PDB file of N, H, CA, C and O in Angstrom:
ATOM      1  N   UNK A   1    -142.615-107.467 176.119  1.00  0.00           N
ATOM      2  CA  UNK A   1    -142.146-106.268 175.468  1.00  0.00           C
ATOM      3  C   UNK A   1    -142.847-106.066 174.122  1.00  0.00           C
ATOM      4  O   UNK A   1    -143.243-104.950 173.789  1.00  0.00           O
ATOM      5  N   UNK A   2    -142.997-107.140 173.356  1.00  0.00           N
ATOM      6  H   UNK A   2    -142.675-108.047 173.628  1.00  0.00           H
ATOM      7  CA  UNK A   2    -143.617-107.029 172.041  1.00  0.00           C
ATOM      8  C   UNK A   2    -145.131-107.150 172.086  1.00  0.00           C
ATOM      9  O   UNK A   2    -145.782-107.139 171.041  1.00  0.00           O
ATOM     10  N   UNK A   3    -145.694-107.266 173.263  1.00  0.00           N
ATOM     11  H   UNK A   3    -145.165-107.275 174.112  1.00  0.00           H
ATOM     12  CA  UNK A   3    -147.141-107.411 173.391  1.00  0.00           C
ATOM     13  C   UNK A   3    -147.896-106.139 173.042  1.00  0.00           C
ATOM     14  O   UNK A   3    -149.072-106.211 172.684  1.00  0.00           O
ATOM     15  N   UNK A   4    -147.262-104.982 173.133  1.00  0.00           N
ATOM     16  H   UNK A   4    -146.307-104.923 173.424  1.00  0.00           H
ATOM     17  CA  UNK A   4    -147.947-103.706 172.961  1.00  0.00           C
ATOM     18  C   UNK A   4    -147.621-103.022 171.630  1.00  0.00           C
ATOM     19  O   UNK A   4    -147.820-101.813 171.512  1.00  0.00           O
ATOM     20  N   UNK A   5    -147.132-103.745 170.637  1.00  0.00           N
ATOM     21  H   UNK A   5    -146.970-104.727 170.733  1.00  0.00           H
ATOM     22  CA  UNK A   5    -146.762-103.101 169.372  1.00  0.00           C
ATOM     23  C   UNK A   5    -148.004-102.568 168.675  1.00  0.00           C
ATOM     24  O   UNK A   5    -148.072-101.374 168.384  1.00  0.00           O
ATOM     25  N   UNK A   6    -148.963-103.396 168.405  1.00  0.00           N
ATOM     26  H   UNK A   6    -148.908-104.367 168.642  1.00  0.00           H
ATOM     27  CA  UNK A   6    -150.201-102.963 167.765  1.00  0.00           C
ATOM     28  C   UNK A   6    -150.014-102.669 166.282  1.00  0.00           C
ATOM     29  O   UNK A   6    -148.908-102.775 165.752  1.00  0.00           O
ATOM     30  N   UNK A   7    -151.090-102.303 165.629  1.00  0.00           N
ATOM     31  H   UNK A   7    -151.988-102.216 166.060  1.00  0.00           H
ATOM     32  CA  UNK A   7    -151.087-102.034 164.190  1.00  0.00           C
ATOM     33  C   UNK A   7    -150.222-100.831 163.813  1.00  0.00           C
ATOM     34  O   UNK A   7    -149.470-100.925 162.843  1.00  0.00           O
ATOM     35  N   UNK A   8    -150.290 -99.707 164.530  1.00  0.00           N
ATOM     36  H   UNK A   8    -150.901 -99.631 165.318  1.00  0.00           H
ATOM     37  CA  UNK A   8    -149.434 -98.572 164.145  1.00  0.00           C
ATOM     38  C   UNK A   8    -147.936 -98.902 164.223  1.00  0.00           C
ATOM     39  O   UNK A   8    -147.158 -98.458 163.379  1.00  0.00           O
ATOM     40  N   UNK A   9    -147.543 -99.662 165.212  1.00  0.00           N
ATOM     41  H   UNK A   9    -148.175-100.022 165.898  1.00  0.00           H
ATOM     42  CA  UNK A   9    -146.140-100.042 165.339  1.00  0.00           C
ATOM     43  C   UNK A   9    -145.689-100.949 164.207  1.00  0.00           C
ATOM     44  O   UNK A   9    -144.587-100.795 163.679  1.00  0.00           O
ATOM     45  N   UNK A  10    -146.544-101.894 163.837  1.00  0.00           N
ATOM     46  H   UNK A  10    -147.439-102.019 164.266  1.00  0.00           H
ATOM     47  CA  UNK A  10    -146.212-102.803 162.733  1.00  0.00           C
ATOM     48  C   UNK A  10    -146.109-102.027 161.421  1.00  0.00           C
ATOM     49  O   UNK A  10    -145.214-102.286 160.617  1.00  0.00           O
ATOM     50  N   UNK A  11    -147.016-101.082 161.201  1.00  0.00           N
ATOM     51  H   UNK A  11    -147.743-100.871 161.854  1.00  0.00           H
ATOM     52  CA  UNK A  11    -146.959-100.256 159.990  1.00  0.00           C
ATOM     53  C   UNK A  11    -145.694 -99.408 159.956  1.00  0.00           C
ATOM     54  O   UNK A  11    -145.080 -99.262 158.899  1.00  0.00           O
ATOM     55  N   UNK A  12    -145.301 -98.856 161.074  1.00  0.00           N
ATOM     56  H   UNK A  12    -145.800 -98.974 161.933  1.00  0.00           H
ATOM     57  CA  UNK A  12    -144.079 -98.065 161.145  1.00  0.00           C
ATOM     58  C   UNK A  12    -142.857 -98.924 160.822  1.00  0.00           C
ATOM     59  O   UNK A  12    -141.978 -98.499 160.072  1.00  0.00           O
ATOM     60  N   UNK A  13    -142.803-100.113 161.379  1.00  0.00           N
ATOM     61  H   UNK A  13    -143.517-100.458 161.988  1.00  0.00           H
ATOM     62  CA  UNK A  13    -141.689-101.030 161.096  1.00  0.00           C
ATOM     63  C   UNK A  13    -141.666-101.388 159.612  1.00  0.00           C
ATOM     64  O   UNK A  13    -140.595-101.423 159.007  1.00  0.00           O
ATOM     65  N   UNK A  14    -142.830-101.656 159.017  1.00  0.00           N
ATOM     66  H   UNK A  14    -143.700-101.627 159.509  1.00  0.00           H
ATOM     67  CA  UNK A  14    -142.901-101.994 157.598  1.00  0.00           C
ATOM     68  C   UNK A  14    -142.408-100.847 156.725  1.00  0.00           C
ATOM     69  O   UNK A  14    -141.701-101.079 155.743  1.00  0.00           O
ATOM     70  N   UNK A  15    -142.766 -99.624 157.064  1.00  0.00           N
ATOM     71  H   UNK A  15    -143.340 -99.435 157.861  1.00  0.00           H
ATOM     72  CA  UNK A  15    -142.320 -98.460 156.289  1.00  0.00           C
ATOM     73  C   UNK A  15    -140.810 -98.286 156.409  1.00  0.00           C
ATOM     74  O   UNK A  15    -140.141 -98.004 155.416  1.00  0.00           O
ATOM     75  N   UNK A  16    -140.272 -98.449 157.601  1.00  0.00           N
ATOM     76  H   UNK A  16    -140.816 -98.679 158.408  1.00  0.00           H
ATOM     77  CA  UNK A  16    -138.827 -98.313 157.798  1.00  0.00           C
ATOM     78  C   UNK A  16    -138.073 -99.381 157.001  1.00  0.00           C
ATOM     79  O   UNK A  16    -137.064 -99.083 156.362  1.00  0.00           O
ATOM     80  N   UNK A  17    -138.558-100.608 157.040  1.00  0.00           N
ATOM     81  H   UNK A  17    -139.378-100.850 157.559  1.00  0.00           H
ATOM     82  CA  UNK A  17    -137.911-101.685 156.286  1.00  0.00           C
ATOM     83  C   UNK A  17    -137.984-101.408 154.789  1.00  0.00           C
ATOM     84  O   UNK A  17    -137.011-101.635 154.071  1.00  0.00           O
ATOM     85  N   UNK A  18    -139.119-100.923 154.316  1.00  0.00           N
ATOM     86  H   UNK A  18    -139.909-100.739 154.899  1.00  0.00           H
ATOM     87  CA  UNK A  18    -139.281-100.598 152.902  1.00  0.00           C
ATOM     88  C   UNK A  18    -138.330 -99.493 152.481  1.00  0.00           C
ATOM     89  O   UNK A  18    -137.748 -99.561 151.398  1.00  0.00           O
ATOM     90  N   UNK A  19    -138.163 -98.490 153.304  1.00  0.00           N
ATOM     91  H   UNK A  19    -138.636 -98.434 154.183  1.00  0.00           H
ATOM     92  CA  UNK A  19    -137.257 -97.378 152.982  1.00  0.00           C
ATOM     93  C   UNK A  19    -135.811 -97.862 152.992  1.00  0.00           C
ATOM     94  O   UNK A  19    -135.034 -97.487 152.115  1.00  0.00           O
ATOM     95  N   UNK A  20    -135.441 -98.678 153.954  1.00  0.00           N
ATOM     96  H   UNK A  20    -136.073 -98.983 154.667  1.00  0.00           H
ATOM     97  CA  UNK A  20    -134.052 -99.131 154.064  1.00  0.00           C
ATOM     98  C   UNK A  20    -133.659-100.081 152.931  1.00  0.00           C
ATOM     99  O   UNK A  20    -132.570 -99.952 152.371  1.00  0.00           O
ATOM    100  N   UNK A  21    -134.516-101.016 152.595  1.00  0.00           N
ATOM    101  H   UNK A  21    -135.400-101.120 153.050  1.00  0.00           H
ATOM    102  CA  UNK A  21    -134.128-102.054 151.651  1.00  0.00           C
ATOM    103  C   UNK A  21    -134.679-101.842 150.247  1.00  0.00           C
ATOM    104  O   UNK A  21    -134.110-102.366 149.290  1.00  0.00           O
ATOM    105  N   UNK A  22    -135.737-101.112 150.096  1.00  0.00           N
ATOM    106  H   UNK A  22    -136.199-100.686 150.874  1.00  0.00           H
ATOM    107  CA  UNK A  22    -136.315-100.899 148.773  1.00  0.00           C
ATOM    108  C   UNK A  22    -137.256-102.025 148.393  1.00  0.00           C
ATOM    109  O   UNK A  22    -137.186-103.133 148.925  1.00  0.00           O
ATOM    110  N   UNK A  23    -138.141-101.710 147.453  1.00  0.00           N
ATOM    111  H   UNK A  23    -138.198-100.811 147.021  1.00  0.00           H
ATOM    112  CA  UNK A  23    -139.166-102.668 147.069  1.00  0.00           C
ATOM    113  C   UNK A  23    -138.588-103.892 146.353  1.00  0.00           C
ATOM    114  O   UNK A  23    -139.050-105.012 146.573  1.00  0.00           O
ATOM    115  N   UNK A  24    -137.597-103.690 145.511  1.00  0.00           N
ATOM    116  H   UNK A  24    -137.222-102.780 145.332  1.00  0.00           H
ATOM    117  CA  UNK A  24    -137.018-104.805 144.747  1.00  0.00           C
ATOM    118  C   UNK A  24    -136.346-105.829 145.626  1.00  0.00           C
ATOM    119  O   UNK A  24    -136.506-107.033 145.422  1.00  0.00           O
ATOM    120  N   UNK A  25    -135.594-105.360 146.604  1.00  0.00           N
ATOM    121  H   UNK A  25    -135.464-104.382 146.770  1.00  0.00           H
ATOM    122  CA  UNK A  25    -134.874-106.271 147.498  1.00  0.00           C
ATOM    123  C   UNK A  25    -135.856-107.081 148.349  1.00  0.00           C
ATOM    124  O   UNK A  25    -135.665-108.281 148.543  1.00  0.00           O
ATOM    125  N   UNK A  26    -136.898-106.432 148.852  1.00  0.00           N
ATOM    126  H   UNK A  26    -137.054-105.457 148.694  1.00  0.00           H
ATOM    127  CA  UNK A  26    -137.894-107.126 149.670  1.00  0.00           C
ATOM    128  C   UNK A  26    -138.650-108.144 148.818  1.00  0.00           C
ATOM    129  O   UNK A  26    -138.950-109.245 149.279  1.00  0.00           O
ATOM    130  N   UNK A  27    -138.959-107.770 147.568  1.00  0.00           N
ATOM    131  H   UNK A  27    -138.716-106.875 147.193  1.00  0.00           H
ATOM    132  CA  UNK A  27    -139.670-108.681 146.672  1.00  0.00           C
ATOM    133  C   UNK A  27    -138.847-109.932 146.396  1.00  0.00           C
ATOM    134  O   UNK A  27    -139.374-111.044 146.432  1.00  0.00           O
ATOM    135  N   UNK A  28    -137.561-109.754 146.122  1.00  0.00           N
ATOM    136  H   UNK A  28    -137.133-108.850 146.093  1.00  0.00           H
ATOM    137  CA  UNK A  28    -136.718-110.921 145.848  1.00  0.00           C
ATOM    138  C   UNK A  28    -136.536-111.766 147.109  1.00  0.00           C
ATOM    139  O   UNK A  28    -136.466-112.992 147.027  1.00  0.00           O
ATOM    140  N   UNK A  29    -136.460-111.129 148.251  1.00  0.00           N
ATOM    141  H   UNK A  29    -136.517-110.133 148.317  1.00  0.00           H
ATOM    142  CA  UNK A  29    -136.323-111.861 149.510  1.00  0.00           C
ATOM    143  C   UNK A  29    -137.564-112.709 149.785  1.00  0.00           C
ATOM    144  O   UNK A  29    -137.446-113.863 150.197  1.00  0.00           O
ATOM    145  N   UNK A  30    -138.738-112.152 149.562  1.00  0.00           N
ATOM    146  H   UNK A  30    -138.834-111.214 149.227  1.00  0.00           H
ATOM    147  CA  UNK A  30    -139.977-112.908 149.780  1.00  0.00           C
ATOM    148  C   UNK A  30    -140.088-114.060 148.775  1.00  0.00           C
ATOM    149  O   UNK A  30    -140.620-115.120 149.105  1.00  0.00           O
ATOM    150  N   UNK A  31    -139.588-113.857 147.549  1.00  0.00           N
ATOM    151  H   UNK A  31    -139.157-112.996 147.280  1.00  0.00           H
ATOM    152  CA  UNK A  31    -139.571-114.944 146.577  1.00  0.00           C
ATOM    153  C   UNK A  31    -138.705-116.102 147.040  1.00  0.00           C
ATOM    154  O   UNK A  31    -139.071-117.266 146.881  1.00  0.00           O
ATOM    155  N   UNK A  32    -137.554-115.776 147.615  1.00  0.00           N
ATOM    156  H   UNK A  32    -137.256-114.831 147.744  1.00  0.00           H
ATOM    157  CA  UNK A  32    -136.653-116.810 148.129  1.00  0.00           C
ATOM    158  C   UNK A  32    -137.273-117.530 149.328  1.00  0.00           C
ATOM    159  O   UNK A  32    -137.116-118.741 149.481  1.00  0.00           O
ATOM    160  N   UNK A  33    -137.963-116.790 150.161  1.00  0.00           N
ATOM    161  H   UNK A  33    -138.091-115.806 150.036  1.00  0.00           H
ATOM    162  CA  UNK A  33    -138.644-117.410 151.313  1.00  0.00           C
ATOM    163  C   UNK A  33    -139.715-118.377 150.811  1.00  0.00           C
ATOM    164  O   UNK A  33    -139.860-119.477 151.345  1.00  0.00           O
ATOM    165  N   UNK A  34    -140.462-117.971 149.792  1.00  0.00           N
ATOM    166  H   UNK A  34    -140.345-117.077 149.359  1.00  0.00           H
ATOM    167  CA  UNK A  34    -141.487-118.841 149.209  1.00  0.00           C
ATOM    168  C   UNK A  34    -140.894-120.106 148.629  1.00  0.00           C
ATOM    169  O   UNK A  34    -141.447-121.191 148.810  1.00  0.00           O
ATOM    170  N   UNK A  35    -139.760-119.981 147.926  1.00  0.00           N
ATOM    171  H   UNK A  35    -139.310-119.099 147.780  1.00  0.00           H
ATOM    172  CA  UNK A  35    -139.092-121.159 147.367  1.00  0.00           C
ATOM    173  C   UNK A  35    -138.615-122.093 148.474  1.00  0.00           C
ATOM    174  O   UNK A  35    -138.698-123.315 148.346  1.00  0.00           O
ATOM    175  N   UNK A  36    -138.116-121.513 149.556  1.00  0.00           N
ATOM    176  H   UNK A  36    -138.048-120.521 149.661  1.00  0.00           H
ATOM    177  CA  UNK A  36    -137.657-122.329 150.683  1.00  0.00           C
ATOM    178  C   UNK A  36    -138.793-123.089 151.339  1.00  0.00           C
ATOM    179  O   UNK A  36    -138.637-124.257 151.693  1.00  0.00           O
ATOM    180  N   UNK A  37    -139.926-122.441 151.501  1.00  0.00           N
ATOM    181  H   UNK A  37    -140.053-121.492 151.213  1.00  0.00           H
ATOM    182  CA  UNK A  37    -141.092-123.102 152.094  1.00  0.00           C
ATOM    183  C   UNK A  37    -141.580-124.225 151.196  1.00  0.00           C
ATOM    184  O   UNK A  37    -141.923-125.307 151.673  1.00  0.00           O
ATOM    185  N   UNK A  38    -141.611-123.962 149.877  1.00  0.00           N
ATOM    186  H   UNK A  38    -141.333-123.083 149.489  1.00  0.00           H
ATOM    187  CA  UNK A  38    -142.035-124.991 148.926  1.00  0.00           C
ATOM    188  C   UNK A  38    -141.099-126.196 148.970  1.00  0.00           C
ATOM    189  O   UNK A  38    -141.550-127.342 148.960  1.00  0.00           O
ATOM    190  N   UNK A  39    -139.796-125.932 149.019  1.00  0.00           N
ATOM    191  H   UNK A  39    -139.430-125.001 149.026  1.00  0.00           H
ATOM    192  CA  UNK A  39    -138.816-127.016 149.086  1.00  0.00           C
ATOM    193  C   UNK A  39    -138.960-127.809 150.380  1.00  0.00           C
ATOM    194  O   UNK A  39    -138.842-129.035 150.374  1.00  0.00           O
ATOM    195  N   UNK A  40    -139.212-127.127 151.476  1.00  0.00           N
ATOM    196  H   UNK A  40    -139.307-126.131 151.481  1.00  0.00           H
ATOM    197  CA  UNK A  40    -139.395-127.800 152.765  1.00  0.00           C
ATOM    198  C   UNK A  40    -140.614-128.714 152.730  1.00  0.00           C
ATOM    199  O   UNK A  40    -140.548-129.859 153.177  1.00  0.00           O
ATOM    200  N   UNK A  41    -141.726-128.208 152.198  1.00  0.00           N
ATOM    201  H   UNK A  41    -141.779-127.278 151.835  1.00  0.00           H
ATOM    202  CA  UNK A  41    -142.942-129.022 152.109  1.00  0.00           C
ATOM    203  C   UNK A  41    -142.728-130.228 151.210  1.00  0.00           C
ATOM    204  O   UNK A  41    -143.220-131.318 151.505  1.00  0.00           O
ATOM    205  N   UNK A  42    -141.996-130.043 150.108  1.00  0.00           N
ATOM    206  H   UNK A  42    -141.597-129.158 149.867  1.00  0.00           H
ATOM    207  CA  UNK A  42    -141.713-131.155 149.194  1.00  0.00           C
ATOM    208  C   UNK A  42    -140.881-132.222 149.898  1.00  0.00           C
ATOM    209  O   UNK A  42    -141.136-133.416 149.741  1.00  0.00           O
ATOM    210  N   UNK A  43    -139.896-131.796 150.669  1.00  0.00           N
ATOM    211  H   UNK A  43    -139.689-130.826 150.797  1.00  0.00           H
ATOM    212  CA  UNK A  43    -139.067-132.739 151.423  1.00  0.00           C
ATOM    213  C   UNK A  43    -139.866-133.500 152.457  1.00  0.00           C
ATOM    214  O   UNK A  43    -139.666-134.701 152.638  1.00  0.00           O
ATOM    215  N   UNK A  44    -140.769-132.817 153.136  1.00  0.00           N
ATOM    216  H   UNK A  44    -140.932-131.841 152.989  1.00  0.00           H
ATOM    217  CA  UNK A  44    -141.624-133.470 154.130  1.00  0.00           C
ATOM    218  C   UNK A  44    -142.496-134.526 153.460  1.00  0.00           C
ATOM    219  O   UNK A  44    -142.627-135.642 153.964  1.00  0.00           O
ATOM    220  N   UNK A  45    -143.092-134.171 152.321  1.00  0.00           N
ATOM    221  H   UNK A  45    -142.985-133.265 151.911  1.00  0.00           H
ATOM    222  CA  UNK A  45    -143.966-135.120 151.613  1.00  0.00           C
ATOM    223  C   UNK A  45    -143.182-136.321 151.091  1.00  0.00           C
ATOM    224  O   UNK A  45    -143.675-137.448 151.142  1.00  0.00           O
ATOM    225  N   UNK A  46    -141.965-136.092 150.588  1.00  0.00           N
ATOM    226  H   UNK A  46    -141.565-135.176 150.546  1.00  0.00           H
ATOM    227  CA  UNK A  46    -141.146-137.209 150.110  1.00  0.00           C
ATOM    228  C   UNK A  46    -140.749-138.129 151.266  1.00  0.00           C
ATOM    229  O   UNK A  46    -140.757-139.350 151.114  1.00  0.00           O
ATOM    230  N   UNK A  47    -140.405-137.557 152.406  1.00  0.00           N
ATOM    231  H   UNK A  47    -140.399-136.564 152.529  1.00  0.00           H
ATOM    232  CA  UNK A  47    -140.063-138.364 153.566  1.00  0.00           C
ATOM    233  C   UNK A  47    -141.243-139.176 154.061  1.00  0.00           C
ATOM    234  O   UNK A  47    -141.094-140.335 154.446  1.00  0.00           O
ATOM    235  N   UNK A  48    -142.422-138.558 154.049  1.00  0.00           N
ATOM    236  H   UNK A  48    -142.543-137.616 153.736  1.00  0.00           H
ATOM    237  CA  UNK A  48    -143.627-139.262 154.475  1.00  0.00           C
ATOM    238  C   UNK A  48    -143.924-140.423 153.524  1.00  0.00           C
ATOM    239  O   UNK A  48    -144.283-141.514 153.967  1.00  0.00           O
ATOM    240  N   UNK A  49    -143.774-140.184 152.208  1.00  0.00           N
ATOM    241  H   UNK A  49    -143.483-139.298 151.849  1.00  0.00           H
ATOM    242  CA  UNK A  49    -144.023-141.239 151.226  1.00  0.00           C
ATOM    243  C   UNK A  49    -143.020-142.382 151.390  1.00  0.00           C
ATOM    244  O   UNK A  49    -143.379-143.552 151.254  1.00  0.00           O
ATOM    245  N   UNK A  50    -141.776-142.043 151.680  1.00  0.00           N
ATOM    246  H   UNK A  50    -141.485-141.093 151.791  1.00  0.00           H
ATOM    247  CA  UNK A  50    -140.754-143.073 151.886  1.00  0.00           C
ATOM    248  C   UNK A  50    -141.080-143.934 153.105  1.00  0.00           C
ATOM    249  O   UNK A  50    -140.927-145.155 153.063  1.00  0.00           O
ATOM    250  N   UNK A  51    -141.526-143.305 154.182  1.00  0.00           N
ATOM    251  H   UNK A  51    -141.650-142.313 154.216  1.00  0.00           H
ATOM    252  CA  UNK A  51    -141.900-144.063 155.380  1.00  0.00           C
ATOM    253  C   UNK A  51    -143.122-144.944 155.119  1.00  0.00           C
ATOM    254  O   UNK A  51    -143.182-146.080 155.591  1.00  0.00           O
ATOM    255  N   UNK A  52    -144.087-144.426 154.374  1.00  0.00           N
ATOM    256  H   UNK A  52    -144.038-143.504 153.990  1.00  0.00           H
ATOM    257  CA  UNK A  52    -145.274-145.221 154.054  1.00  0.00           C
ATOM    258  C   UNK A  52    -144.911-146.413 153.172  1.00  0.00           C
ATOM    259  O   UNK A  52    -145.456-147.501 153.359  1.00  0.00           O
ATOM    260  N   UNK A  53    -144.002-146.228 152.214  1.00  0.00           N
ATOM    261  H   UNK A  53    -143.560-145.344 152.062  1.00  0.00           H
ATOM    262  CA  UNK A  53    -143.572-147.330 151.356  1.00  0.00           C
ATOM    263  C   UNK A  53    -142.833-148.393 152.160  1.00  0.00           C
ATOM    264  O   UNK A  53    -143.022-149.589 151.934  1.00  0.00           O
ATOM    265  N   UNK A  54    -141.992-147.961 153.095  1.00  0.00           N
ATOM    266  H   UNK A  54    -141.839-146.990 153.278  1.00  0.00           H
ATOM    267  CA  UNK A  54    -141.271-148.917 153.938  1.00  0.00           C
ATOM    268  C   UNK A  54    -142.250-149.700 154.817  1.00  0.00           C
ATOM    269  O   UNK A  54    -142.086-150.905 155.009  1.00  0.00           O
ATOM    270  N   UNK A  55    -143.254-149.023 155.343  1.00  0.00           N
ATOM    271  H   UNK A  55    -143.387-148.044 155.187  1.00  0.00           H
ATOM    272  CA  UNK A  55    -144.247-149.704 156.176  1.00  0.00           C
ATOM    273  C   UNK A  55    -145.072-150.672 155.334  1.00  0.00           C
ATOM    274  O   UNK A  55    -145.431-151.749 155.810  1.00  0.00           O
ATOM    275  N   UNK A  56    -145.378-150.303 154.091  1.00  0.00           N
ATOM    276  H   UNK A  56    -145.086-149.428 153.705  1.00  0.00           H
ATOM    277  CA  UNK A  56    -146.149-151.188 153.215  1.00  0.00           C
ATOM    278  C   UNK A  56    -145.338-152.436 152.866  1.00  0.00           C
ATOM    279  O   UNK A  56    -145.898-153.531 152.796  1.00  0.00           O
ATOM    280  N   UNK A  57    -144.036-152.289 152.649  1.00  0.00           N
ATOM    281  H   UNK A  57    -143.582-151.400 152.706  1.00  0.00           H
ATOM    282  CA  UNK A  57    -143.187-153.450 152.354  1.00  0.00           C
ATOM    283  C   UNK A  57    -143.107-154.381 153.561  1.00  0.00           C
ATOM    284  O   UNK A  57    -143.138-155.602 153.409  1.00  0.00           O
ATOM    285  N   UNK A  58    -143.003-153.804 154.761  1.00  0.00           N
ATOM    286  H   UNK A  58    -142.977-152.812 154.885  1.00  0.00           H
ATOM    287  CA  UNK A  58    -142.955-154.627 155.971  1.00  0.00           C
ATOM    288  C   UNK A  58    -144.283-155.349 156.187  1.00  0.00           C
ATOM    289  O   UNK A  58    -144.296-156.500 156.624  1.00  0.00           O
ATOM    290  N   UNK A  59    -145.380-154.697 155.891  1.00  0.00           N
ATOM    291  H   UNK A  59    -145.370-153.763 155.536  1.00  0.00           H
ATOM    292  CA  UNK A  59    -146.698-155.303 156.077  1.00  0.00           C
ATOM    293  C   UNK A  59    -146.972-156.363 155.013  1.00  0.00           C
ATOM    294  O   UNK A  59    -147.733-157.298 155.261  1.00  0.00           O
ATOM    295  N   UNK A  60    -146.375-156.235 153.855  1.00  0.00           N
ATOM    296  H   UNK A  60    -145.756-155.476 153.654  1.00  0.00           H
ATOM    297  CA  UNK A  60    -146.607-157.182 152.761  1.00  0.00           C
ATOM    298  C   UNK A  60    -146.035-158.556 153.089  1.00  0.00           C
ATOM    299  O   UNK A  60    -146.649-159.570 152.755  1.00  0.00           O
ATOM    300  N   UNK A  61    -144.885-158.611 153.729  1.00  0.00           N
ATOM    301  H   UNK A  61    -144.387-157.787 154.000  1.00  0.00           H
ATOM    302  CA  UNK A  61    -144.230-159.877 154.057  1.00  0.00           C
ATOM    303  C   UNK A  61    -144.715-160.336 155.421  1.00  0.00           C
ATOM    304  O   UNK A  61    -144.161-159.941 156.446  1.00  0.00           O
ATOM    305  N   UNK A  62    -145.767-161.183 155.435  1.00  0.00           N
ATOM    306  H   UNK A  62    -146.217-161.503 154.602  1.00  0.00           H
ATOM    307  CA  UNK A  62    -146.332-161.661 156.695  1.00  0.00           C
ATOM    308  C   UNK A  62    -146.049-163.146 156.928  1.00  0.00           C
ATOM    309  O   UNK A  62    -146.593-163.738 157.860  1.00  0.00           O
ATOM    310  N   UNK A  63    -145.220-163.741 156.106  1.00  0.00           N
ATOM    311  H   UNK A  63    -144.778-163.259 155.349  1.00  0.00           H
ATOM    312  CA  UNK A  63    -144.874-165.150 156.257  1.00  0.00           C
ATOM    313  C   UNK A  63    -143.993-165.337 157.475  1.00  0.00           C
ATOM    314  O   UNK A  63    -142.990-164.635 157.604  1.00  0.00           O
ATOM    315  N   UNK A  64    -144.321-166.250 158.370  1.00  0.00           N
ATOM    316  H   UNK A  64    -145.136-166.820 158.264  1.00  0.00           H
ATOM    317  CA  UNK A  64    -143.455-166.499 159.519  1.00  0.00           C
ATOM    318  C   UNK A  64    -142.093-167.031 159.060  1.00  0.00           C
ATOM    319  O   UNK A  64    -141.992-167.665 158.010  1.00  0.00           O
ATOM    320  N   UNK A  65    -141.064-166.774 159.840  1.00  0.00           N
ATOM    321  H   UNK A  65    -141.146-166.259 160.693  1.00  0.00           H
ATOM    322  CA  UNK A  65    -139.716-167.172 159.469  1.00  0.00           C
ATOM    323  C   UNK A  65    -139.561-168.678 159.392  1.00  0.00           C
ATOM    324  O   UNK A  65    -138.780-169.152 158.567  1.00  0.00           O
ATOM    325  N   UNK A  66    -140.256-169.452 160.197  1.00  0.00           N
ATOM    326  H   UNK A  66    -140.891-169.067 160.867  1.00  0.00           H
ATOM    327  CA  UNK A  66    -140.133-170.906 160.198  1.00  0.00           C
ATOM    328  C   UNK A  66    -140.627-171.482 158.868  1.00  0.00           C
ATOM    329  O   UNK A  66    -140.023-172.420 158.347  1.00  0.00           O
ATOM    330  N   UNK A  67    -141.701-170.945 158.316  1.00  0.00           N
ATOM    331  H   UNK A  67    -142.191-170.183 158.739  1.00  0.00           H
ATOM    332  CA  UNK A  67    -142.228-171.458 157.046  1.00  0.00           C
ATOM    333  C   UNK A  67    -141.325-171.075 155.893  1.00  0.00           C
ATOM    334  O   UNK A  67    -141.244-171.813 154.911  1.00  0.00           O
ATOM    335  N   UNK A  68    -140.652-169.957 155.981  1.00  0.00           N
ATOM    336  H   UNK A  68    -140.719-169.358 156.779  1.00  0.00           H
ATOM    337  CA  UNK A  68    -139.732-169.548 154.908  1.00  0.00           C
ATOM    338  C   UNK A  68    -138.567-170.539 154.827  1.00  0.00           C
ATOM    339  O   UNK A  68    -138.138-170.894 153.730  1.00  0.00           O
ATOM    340  N   UNK A  69    -138.051-170.991 155.978  1.00  0.00           N
ATOM    341  H   UNK A  69    -138.399-170.702 156.870  1.00  0.00           H
ATOM    342  CA  UNK A  69    -136.923-171.890 155.997  1.00  0.00           C
ATOM    343  C   UNK A  69    -137.278-173.283 155.444  1.00  0.00           C
ATOM    344  O   UNK A  69    -136.425-173.943 154.850  1.00  0.00           O
ATOM    345  N   UNK A  70    -138.520-173.729 155.634  1.00  0.00           N
ATOM    346  H   UNK A  70    -139.213-173.193 156.116  1.00  0.00           H
ATOM    347  CA  UNK A  70    -138.934-175.045 155.150  1.00  0.00           C
ATOM    348  C   UNK A  70    -139.125-175.047 153.642  1.00  0.00           C
ATOM    349  O   UNK A  70    -138.916-176.079 153.005  1.00  0.00           O
ATOM    350  N   UNK A  71    -139.514-173.927 153.052  1.00  0.00           N
ATOM    351  H   UNK A  71    -139.684-173.088 153.570  1.00  0.00           H
ATOM    352  CA  UNK A  71    -139.825-173.884 151.629  1.00  0.00           C
ATOM    353  C   UNK A  71    -138.617-173.843 150.756  1.00  0.00           C
ATOM    354  O   UNK A  71    -138.741-173.805 149.532  1.00  0.00           O
TER     355      UNK A  71
END
């Protein structure tokens, strides 16, 4: 159904949305979307760093358990 929209259809939808909501409302909405994307990326990077730190800690301790008990 949406395969045949094309450029004129997208422009018409954009004009209708602009008329209904106004420039200020759309601008603030896009700002909030940008903040949400930034927050999501920050969370992904923090999670990745946490996993890398956990893997580095596991890799650092390579002493077999039997030698730990003797020491």
